[in-house]
C-alpha positions as CSV (number, residue, x, y, z in Angstrom):
1,M,94.3,-18.9,245.7
2,S,92.6,-16.3,247.6
3,Q,89.2,-17.1,249.1
4,A,87.3,-14.7,246.6
5,K,88.9,-16.6,243.8
6,V,87.7,-19.8,245.3
7,D,84.2,-18.5,245.8
8,R,84.0,-17.2,242.2
9,Y,85.1,-20.6,240.9
10,K,82.6,-22.3,242.9
11,N,79.9,-20.0,241.8
12,E,80.7,-20.3,238.2
13,K,80.8,-24.1,238.7
14,R,77.4,-24.1,240.1
15,N,75.9,-22.2,237.4
16,R,77.8,-23.7,234.6
17,K,74.7,-25.2,233.0
18,K,72.9,-21.9,233.0
19,I,75.8,-20.0,231.6
20,M,76.2,-22.5,228.8
21,R,72.6,-22.4,227.9
22,R,72.6,-18.6,227.9
23,E,75.8,-18.7,225.5
24,K,74.2,-21.2,223.2
25,A,71.0,-19.3,223.0
26,A,72.9,-15.9,222.1
27,S,74.9,-18.0,219.4
28,V,71.8,-19.4,218.0
29,L,70.1,-15.8,217.9
30,R,73.3,-14.3,216.3
31,T,73.5,-17.0,213.8
32,S,69.7,-16.4,212.9
33,V,70.1,-12.8,212.6
34,V,73.1,-13.0,210.4
35,T,71.4,-15.6,208.2
36,L,68.2,-13.4,207.9
37,V,70.2,-10.5,206.9
38,A,72.4,-12.4,204.5
39,A,69.2,-13.8,202.9
40,A,67.7,-10.3,202.6
41,I,70.8,-8.8,200.9
42,V,70.7,-11.9,198.4
43,G,67.1,-11.6,197.9
44,W,67.4,-7.7,197.3
45,A,70.2,-8.2,194.9
46,G,68.4,-11.0,192.9
47,Y,65.4,-8.8,192.6
48,S,67.3,-5.8,191.4
49,V,68.8,-8.0,188.7
50,V,65.7,-9.3,187.5
51,Q,64.1,-5.9,187.7
52,R,66.9,-4.4,185.6
53,Y,66.8,-7.3,183.1
54,Q,62.9,-6.6,182.7
55,D,63.5,-3.1,182.2
56,D,66.2,-3.4,179.4
57,K,64.0,-6.1,177.6
58,P,62.1,-4.5,174.7
59,A,58.4,-4.7,175.1
60,S,56.6,-6.9,172.5
61,Y,53.3,-5.8,171.0
62,T,50.8,-8.0,169.0
63,D,48.5,-6.6,166.6
64,V,45.1,-8.1,166.5
65,N,42.6,-7.7,163.7
66,I,39.1,-7.7,165.1
67,S,37.2,-6.7,162.0
68,A,35.7,-10.4,161.6
69,I,34.3,-10.0,165.1
70,S,33.0,-6.5,164.5
71,D,31.3,-7.7,161.3
72,Y,29.7,-10.7,163.1
73,L,28.5,-8.6,165.9
74,N,27.0,-6.1,163.5
75,N,25.2,-8.9,161.5
76,I,23.8,-10.2,164.8
77,G,22.4,-6.8,165.8
78,A,20.9,-6.3,162.3
79,D,18.7,-9.5,162.5
């Protein structure tokens, strides 16, 4: 081996812990970003499906007869 290769090997061996820590941090960051992007896509798709379902569902209306309440209030005001 040439002296340059020996020096490079010694330098890499000396800094191996720092290099491994940096690679591990990069791996964790990459995994976190991919997970967040995947969660955002799944959440967006789920929201879109629910929204489309809500839009397609017919609206329900309830008729309320308030004549009894109106009569009662009118009788209170008349006294």
